[in-house]
ROTORTI-241056 format. One record per residue (C-alpha): residue number from 1; residue in one letter; x, y, z. Coordinates in steps of 0.001 Angstrom, whole numbers, plus 500000, padded with zeros to 6 digits. Example, Ala and Ser with C-alpha at 12.3 -4.5 7.8 and 13.67 -1.06 7.14 Angstrom:
 seq type      x      y      z
   1    A 512300 495500 507800
   2    S 513670 498940 507140
//
This chain:
 seq type      x      y      z
   1    M 209760 569338 303573
   2    R 210322 571478 300609
   3    N 209293 574765 302538
   4    S 211913 573719 305359
   5    L 214856 573084 302609
   6    K 214012 576168 301312
   7    L 214349 577867 304639
   8    S 217359 575823 305549
   9    H 219190 577117 302131
  10    M 218232 580822 302865
  11    V 219967 580496 306210
  12    L 222987 578800 305014
  13    I 223197 581825 302176
  14    V 222943 584665 305158
  15    V 225532 582844 307078
  16    I 228034 582679 304653
  17    S 227546 585954 303525
  18    A 228202 587429 307135
  19    L 231326 584871 307195
  20    T 232774 586546 304160
  21    A 231573 589853 305375
  22    F 233288 589245 308652
  23    V 236800 588323 306994
  24    V 236911 590799 304660
  25    G 236090 593373 307169
  26    K 238814 592369 309659
  27    Y 241170 590769 307144
  28    I 241219 592761 304032
  29    G 240038 595870 304561
  30    P 242961 597052 306574
  31    A 245236 595559 304690
  32    A 243368 597932 301881
  33    F 242848 600863 303518
  34    S 246569 600605 304821
  35    Q 247751 600767 301096
  36    N 246050 603802 299885
  37    K 246535 605821 303090
  38    P 249553 608841 301669
  39    Q 252635 608221 303434
  40    E 253970 610621 305719
  41    T 256135 613542 304506
  42    A 259265 614555 305923
  43    F 257833 617785 307003
  44    E 254765 615988 309013
  45    R 257609 613224 310286
  46    I 259582 616320 311842
  47    M 256369 618124 313017
  48    R 255675 614883 314833
  49    T 258977 613971 316518
  50    G 260235 617549 316257
  51    T 263708 616476 315381
  52    I 265214 616998 311785
  53    K 267126 613573 310769
  54    C 269867 614608 308837
  55    G 272051 612798 305780
  56    Y 275379 614370 305830
  57    V 278810 614075 303754
  58    V 282191 614194 305844
  59    I 283891 616967 303724
  60    P 285466 619788 305669
  61    P 285105 622400 306631
  62    Q 281382 621421 305260
  63    L 281378 619263 307866
  64    A 283639 617039 309988
  65    R 283470 614663 312897
  66    D 285579 614857 315626
  67    P 287235 611224 315736
  68    N 287254 611335 319667
  69    T 283538 611993 320106
  70    G 282123 611808 317392
  71    E 280750 615436 317037
  72    I 279851 616585 313904
  73    F 280631 619914 313133
  74    G 281424 622807 310246
  75    I 279544 625087 308274
  76    G 276390 622555 307740
  77    A 276126 621588 310866
  78    D 276467 625497 312420
  79    L 274147 626574 310124
  80    T 271649 623234 310799
  81    H 271794 624017 314357
  82    E 270801 627849 314048
  83    I 268274 626607 312023
  84    A 267038 624022 314335
  85    K 266705 626488 317216
  86    R 264840 628991 315332
  87    L 262155 626455 315029
  88    N 262384 624654 318118
  89    L 263552 621658 316640
  90    K 266074 618708 317506
  91    V 269175 617881 315107
  92    E 269963 614239 315124
  93    W 273221 612959 312350
  94    A 271142 609762 310624
  95    E 273091 608693 308136
  96    E 276549 609349 306299
  97    V 275745 609487 302431
  98    S 277467 609883 299234
  99    F 276173 612825 296636
 100    A 275589 609595 294365
 101    T 273195 608115 296536
 102    M 271989 610686 298262
 103    A 268337 610845 296486
 104    E 267661 606570 297657
 105    G 267564 607851 301200
 106    F 264814 610037 300928
 107    K 262543 607899 299448
 108    A 263021 605515 301834
 109    G 262519 607854 304839
 110    R 265864 607293 306507
 111    Y 266758 611384 306590
 112    D 264762 614347 305931
 113    V 267087 617069 305049
 114    F 270511 616828 303360
 115    C 271918 618983 306106
 116    Q 274843 620884 304567
 117    P 274650 623329 301375
 118    G 276051 621685 298612
 119    Y 275863 622343 294723
 120    R 272494 623129 293214
 121    W 272955 620592 290599
 122    V 270502 620311 287571
 123    P 270695 616784 286856
 124    A 269843 616013 290084
 125    T 266638 617823 290425
 126    R 265112 615457 288813
 127    S 265491 613676 292299
 128    M 265840 616097 294925
 129    E 264613 619759 295830
 130    Y 266587 622358 296912
 131    S 266192 625201 299160
 132    V 267188 628706 298186
 133    P 271041 629548 298156
 134    V 272919 630027 301339
 135    F 276055 631221 299630
 136    Y 278213 630332 296072
 137    T 281042 629455 295369
 138    T 283265 629768 292193
 139    T 285182 626374 290338
 140    N 288731 627197 289069
 141    A 291721 625017 287389
 142    Y 294291 623944 289769
 143    V 297821 623010 288393
 144    R 301490 622581 290425
 145    T 302906 625384 291489
 146    D 305537 625098 288601
 147    D 303114 624114 285856
 148    A 302456 627325 283372
 149    R 300974 625930 280434
 150    F 297568 626453 281595
 151    D 297523 630428 282527
 152    A 295796 632647 280483
 153    N 295467 629797 278014
 154    L 292671 627483 279449
 155    K 291920 625892 275906
 156    A 295122 624111 276254
 157    I 293360 621885 278782
 158    N 291548 620811 275798
 159    D 294077 618113 274537
 160    P 294093 614320 274921
 161    A 297665 614467 276155
 162    I 296233 616334 278921
 163    K 294804 614481 282342
 164    V 292050 616017 284464
 165    S 291665 614539 287840
 166    I 287934 613687 288657
 167    I 285634 611324 290522
 168    D 283210 609456 288867
 169    G 279704 611165 289164
 170    E 281080 613984 290734
 171    A 280229 617751 289264
 172    A 283590 618296 288072
 173    Q 283689 614857 285336
 174    R 280521 617068 283677
 175    L 282620 620539 283654
 176    R 285533 618412 281831
 177    E 282580 616881 279440
 178    E 281033 620156 278378
 179    D 283936 622652 278341
 180    F 287300 620272 277580
 181    P 285692 617147 276134
 182    L 289135 616142 274053
 183    S 290958 615977 277559
 184    G 291927 612584 278728
 185    T 291134 612010 282618
 186    H 292953 610312 285844
 187    S 289459 608736 286843
 188    M 288574 607142 290303
 189    P 285540 605961 291725
 190    Q 282289 607366 293916
 191    N 283452 607634 297228
 192    T 287026 608464 296938
 193    D 288480 610856 299550
 194    I 288380 614200 298013
 195    S 291887 614628 298474
 196    F 293166 611861 296372
 197    L 291847 614500 293469
 198    F 294281 616606 294266
 199    E 297104 614051 295240
 200    A 296781 612735 291969
 201    V 297795 616040 290568
 202    A 300470 616591 293057
 203    S 301716 613452 292217
 204    K 301866 613881 288162
 205    K 299199 611289 287525
 206    A 296913 613873 286325
 207    D 298243 617682 285090
 208    V 295027 619864 286484
 209    V 292010 619469 288864
 210    F 288882 621618 288808
 211    A 287520 622272 292530
 212    N 285980 625360 294382
 213    P 287460 626664 297718
 214    L 285044 624495 300142
 215    M 287179 621019 298343
 216    I 290610 622039 298123
 217    M 290826 624777 300896
 218    P 291674 621844 303779
 219    Y 294427 620647 300620
 220    L 296080 623644 300490
 221    L 296377 624527 303723
 222    S 298044 621437 305032
 223    N 300097 621516 301667
 224    P 301375 624744 301035
 225    N 302764 625561 297733
 226    V 302000 622586 296181
 227    L 299036 623149 293557
 228    R 297900 626714 292769
 229    R 295291 628179 290940
 230    V 295490 628589 287511
 231    T 295846 632490 286256
 232    G 294893 634945 283825
 233    H 291044 633906 283254
 234    P 288088 634252 284836
 235    S 286106 631724 286983
 236    I 285241 628620 285268
 237    R 281929 628098 286445
 238    V 279819 629810 289576
 239    H 277941 627428 291609
 240    S 275118 628077 294621
 241    H 274905 625418 297478
 242    A 271501 624771 299439
 243    F 270033 622179 301387
 244    G 268758 619101 299725
 245    F 265725 617312 300169
 246    G 263113 614469 299107
 247    K 261469 615102 295882
 248    G 258098 616814 296473
 249    E 258508 617945 300365
 250    H 257953 621681 299322
 251    D 256353 622142 302751
 252    L 259735 621430 304490
 253    V 261477 623597 301511
 254    S 259355 626488 302429
 255    M 259600 626278 306141
 256    F 263624 626413 305657
 257    N 263537 628889 303136
 258    V 262012 631433 305475
 259    T 264251 630336 308364
 260    L 267197 631023 305944
 261    E 266659 634044 304299
 262    E 265864 635554 307738
 263    M 269187 633916 308924
 264    N 271083 635598 305835
 265    N 269418 639195 306624
 266    S 270316 638957 309715
 267    G 273870 638642 309327
 268    V 274104 635174 311288
 269    T 275330 633117 307971
 270    D 277933 635260 307330
 271    K 279605 635069 310787
 272    I 279111 631056 310192
 273    L 280936 631679 307119
 274    K 283666 633629 308133
 275    K 284401 631400 311540
 276    Y 285743 628553 307966
 277    E 286699 631318 305622
 278    D 290535 630464 306321
 279    I 291282 631344 302584
 280    P 289918 635152 302450
 281    D 286974 635551 299512
 282    S 286430 631938 299537
 283    F 282421 632254 299411
 284    V 280742 634786 297661
 285    R 277632 635747 299993
 286    V 273987 635985 298803
 287    K 273018 639623 299100
 288    R 271779 640532 302135
 289    V 268948 642989 302853
 290    A 270245 644941 305740
 291    P 267770 647211 308293
//
């Protein structure tokens, strides 16, 4: 009798152990494995799907959207399609973003590349990667055409009575804080249309705005003789422009870098820039290694 009970006890233990192993293997094991499985990188996703998913900002001539057809065009679009053609990939314009929230979309995997050459901005390198420079632009001060207060005297901007037109979080805000900290501001929230920066000066809500040719070119062409560049001094800043990527996407950055260098040295990038350079010498080219 005692031996029979002992045998039954052993059988029960074996059954419970087997059942436990089954449950762990079927339900807990795969979950644990999936948690440890490395997340697919943007480079791997592009190689798997054959498509570059693009984040973008509508800001002509960098990038614009046809209101009737929805077609995306501009410098960034032409460059991106040329890159995709050389890599035998397709392009999907996945999401319109803002400069301030761009990094979050990379983290969530909503897009693979910021498909237009934006500033290679030092604070953003904490959460993003950049390609090699595609081109450079200069940042200058712009005022109303009849305002000569700052010609050959930029230091005069550094005065509490002078208001600088800025959009919160944009590069011009940092420039003002570094070079003209005593100046006042006419500040607008993030995602404000760029044109309002210049309208604020034109309407005398602000005295001066800092801009590069990419930003101000459409306004100057549409509103001649309203604003002008302050003269008598060198440019305030020189910025390189590049494609943006999620943090750690080194394989993807490398692939774009090789392609961009080939495009630059073959003269393709220069042709694309000339197509949109309605004001001459707006873009400073990357030095080309000609054959």
